[in-house]
N, C-alpha and C positions, 0 to 999 in steps of 0.2 A: 574443210576443217574435218569434217567429220570422216572423210576419206583418210586423212593423216593420220586422224586420232587412231583410226583401226589398224592402219599399216603399223604404228608404230606400236600398238600394245596387243595385237592380235585379236583384237575383238571382233566379234560377227558386227555387222554395220544393219541397223535395225532396219526393217521393213518398211514399206511406204506406209502401210497400214499402221505402224506402230507409230510412224513420225506424225500422221493425221490423226493419230488417237492423244498424241502428247501437244498437239496445237489447238487441238476442239476436245477436252475430255468430256466438254457437256454432251457431247454430239455423238460418245460411244453408244452404239444400239444396241439391244438385246429384241428376238423376235419373241413376239406373245404366242403362246398356245391357238392353235388352230390352223386354217388352210390359207386364211388371206396372211398377205404381209404384210404384217403390221407390227410395230417396235416401239419399244419403249425406249427413251434417252435418258441417259446417265441423269439430267438434270431432271427428269420426273415427266416431261413433256411426252406426247406420242409423235409418231411418224407413220409414214407408209409408202410405199413404192406398188409398182405396177405388178400383177402375178406371174407376168411374163418376163421380166428381169432376171438375167441371169445370175442376179445376186438375191431373187426371192425367197430361195429357201436356206440361206445361211443363216444360224444361230447367233452371230455377231458379227458387226458392221464398224467400221472407223468412216464414220459420214464427215464428208468433206464440204457439200452444199446442201443448205437446205432450202425450201421456200414453198409458197401456195399461202393458202388463205383459210379460213374455218377453224375447227378444232383441233385437227392432225394437221402438220406439216407435212411436206413430200420431200422425199429424198430424190437429190438429184445427179449427185456424186458420190460414190462410196467404195471402200475397199471390205475384204473379208476378212474380218479380224481373230487374231489368235489371242486369248485372253491368257492363258498360261506365258509367251511372250511377252505379253504386254507386263504381266507381274513382274517378270525377270527383271524388265528395263527399267519399270516405274515403279518398285515394291511402295514409295509412299502414298502413292493414290488410294492403295487399296485398305479397308477398313474391316477390322471384326467385330462383330458386333451380335451380343447374345439376344435371342427372341423367345418371349414366351406369352403365349396368347391362346385365345380360343380361336380355332378353325370350325367356323362353320360348316363348309364342306363337309371336312371328317368329321364332326360333331365331337369333338375331342380336343384339350388342351395340347397344344403341340409345345416342345422345348425342343430347342436349335441353336446352332451356332452358326452366324451368316457369314462369309465374307461377302464384301460389299464392294462394288465401284460406283462411287455416287450412290445414288438410290437402285441401281440394280444390284441384284443377287446373284454372284458370281457361283458360289460354292454352298451346299449347305450340309450340316453335319448335326446328327440328332444328339440332345444333351443328356447325360444319366445323372447329372448332380445338381439335381432341383429339388428345394425342398416340398414337402406335402405342403405345407402352407403356403407355398407361394403358387404351385399349381391348384388348389383351394380358391384361392383370390383370381386366380385365370378362369376357373371352372365358373365362380361368381356372374364374372362379365358373360359369360356365353348363356347361364341362367337367364341372365337381365335382356338378352339379346333377343332368345329364344321367348320371354314371357313362362309367366309361374305354370301355366301347361304343362310344361317339360318336366315338372315333375310328378311324383307318384300320387295325386291327387286320388282319395277313395269319398264314398258318401259321408263316412265318419270325419272327415278333413272339412268338407263343404258344412256339415251340420255344424260344427266346432265354430267356423268363421262366422256363420249367422248368429250363434248363440252369445259370442262375445261381442259381436256387433252391436246384440240386441241388450247386451249386459250395459255395452258404455250409454245407451237413450234412457234406460230407465233415471226415474227420480232419483235424486241423492239419500232419499231417506230409507231407499229399498236397500241400498248398498252405497258404503262409504268409500269403498275402494277404488282406486283408479284405476281405469281399464285401456290397454295398448290398441290402438288402431291396427285393424288386422283386414282392411279390405284390399284391393287385388295391387291397389296402387300404393300404399302405405307397407304391402308387405315387399314390394319390390323394391321401393326406397332402400329398406333396411334389413336387405338380404346377408350384407355385413355380420349385423346384429344376431341374428337368430338361426342362421343358415350357416355359418363359415366353419362353426366349431363341429358339425357333422360330415363335414365334407372331407375327414383326413384320409388320406390312400385313395382318394375320386379324382378322375380326370377326364370322364367321358358321358357323354348322355346317355350312355346304354348303363354305367354304372349308378344313375340317380335311382334306379327301379329299386337298388336295393334299400334305398331309406324306407326307414317308418316314420311316415310324414305327419302322422296323427299326433305321434307321440314326441316328434319335434317342435310341432304348433304347442301343443299341450304344455311343451315345457318354457315357451314364452311365460304362463303363468306362474306365479309361486304358490305355495300350498293353500294359504289362504284364498287366492283367488280361485283356484280348482274349486275347493270346498263350497265357496260361495254360489261358483258358477253352477253347478250341481244341485245346490239346495235351491236357488231362485229357478233354475231353468232347466228344470230333469230332461236327461234323453229318454226317460220313458215315464209311463204315466199308469196308474191303474185304473181300469174304467169299472163300472158297474159291478159286471158279470165275475170280475177276479182277476182277467187278462193282464198282463202287464204288456202295454205296445210302446212303438218307439213314437217320438214325436217328432215332426218333420218341419225345422224352422228355416229351412234353405229355400222352399216352393216358393212361398209367397208372403204380402208383408206381416201378416197374422200367421203364427204356427198352427200346422194340421195333424190333427190325428184322425188316422183311418182305422174303422172299426165296424165288426157288422155290425146291423141295426140290431140285431135281438140280444146283442150283450147291451143296448144302450136303454133296453126296457125299462121304463120306470123312471127316468133321468128326464127333468124339462130343463135343466140349468147345464148350460156350456161349461165343462171344466176350464181351468185356469191353471196358470204358473205366473211366479213373480209375485207370489201373495195376495194373487187374485187381480194384477193387476194388467195381467195381459190374458185376454180371452181365446180359447183355443177355437179355431174353425172344426168343426165336423165333420170329417167326408165318412158319410154312411155307406156300407157295401151291402150288396147283395150275398146270399150264403158262397156263392161263387167268386166274391170277394172281387167285384163289380161297382164300381161308384154308383149310386143311386141317387142322391145329392149332397150337396156340402152346405150347411149352415152353419152361422153362428146365433141361431135363435130356435134353440131345440124346443120348447115351448109351443113355437109355432108352427113348426116341422109336424107333431104329433096332432096336432088341431086341424091343420086343414093342408100338408100335403100327406100324410100317412095314408088317409083313406084309398089315394089313387096309385099309391105304392103298392098299398097290400093288393089290391085288386089285381095290377098289372103280375106282381111276383107269387102270389099264394099258390097259381095254379102250376107256376113251372118249379116250384119248391115247396109241393106237398107236407113234407117229412119235418119242417121248421116251424116255427111258432108265429102266427099270425093274428094275435088279438085282438079282438074287438076296442078292448080298452086299455092299450098300451101303457099309459100311465100308471094301472093300475096292476099290473103284470109285472112279475119279476126276471131281471135277464139272463140269457142264457149264454152260454159260446159251444154247444152243442145243440145237435139236429133236432133231438128230443130231449125233453126236460127230465133231468135225473130226478128218480124217487129218492123223496126224504128217509 
């Protein structure tokens, strides 16, 4: 019948490979990248053959016989297949599908139009008519896959995260405002809520470096929350010497203030934040800004630890004050006390 039809219409007789592909469309096979003769079948399964087979280097095959056990079937009988010929003969078996997704290997969002035969991609064409919002949604998926560290975190960002987390644990009478969860798990789960709007025009891992992540995180708080955060958990504190120094909230359970020892002379009570509810750890530094001791009890330090510290450091830093009565001495930020 095929021969008669071909003679009457002048049509070309389909090749054996085409007939096999029509008979077993799920077994049309595409060679995977690499040196091994491994194939993906249109049905989604895998198959392989020996590398010394004559067809082992063919990109497309029509498979007539499969067998074997295990995770991959073995190709026993096949023909080299021309996909253009198959599309001419059986166009109804091909579909076109738009594909917008995060590509982890290329570290970017890809927008493509795929011509497919079953699960196999036959042809790929880049799409340019994709909205910025759709790209941003796909980029969110990439960020979630990579983890929050692919964003441009700075020390300010980590400090903000620690301060807001601490605010959420303070007693209700200190702040009656509600505070969002901003731990890594919560931020990852809510990326669409706080980050999506800032991703307009961005589609790659590299482009994320342009984000002002601190400003983005801080925008999660309204004006009242921002004011309350700065009031109760300030970023800086003025020490007895008059210096304004940064507090580190993200290092340990209690916030830490690093300050040169001479700037805390005369002070026997640890500074605090949150209206006195949170005591600061004081990291006392040498004149070279090397840690000398960390304490939550300055009075105990001056009484019990200071004499040994003075003995060790006075000879090393003779230009600095090492008074015998530290609690009766005015603090200074300078090597030699300024004359009044």
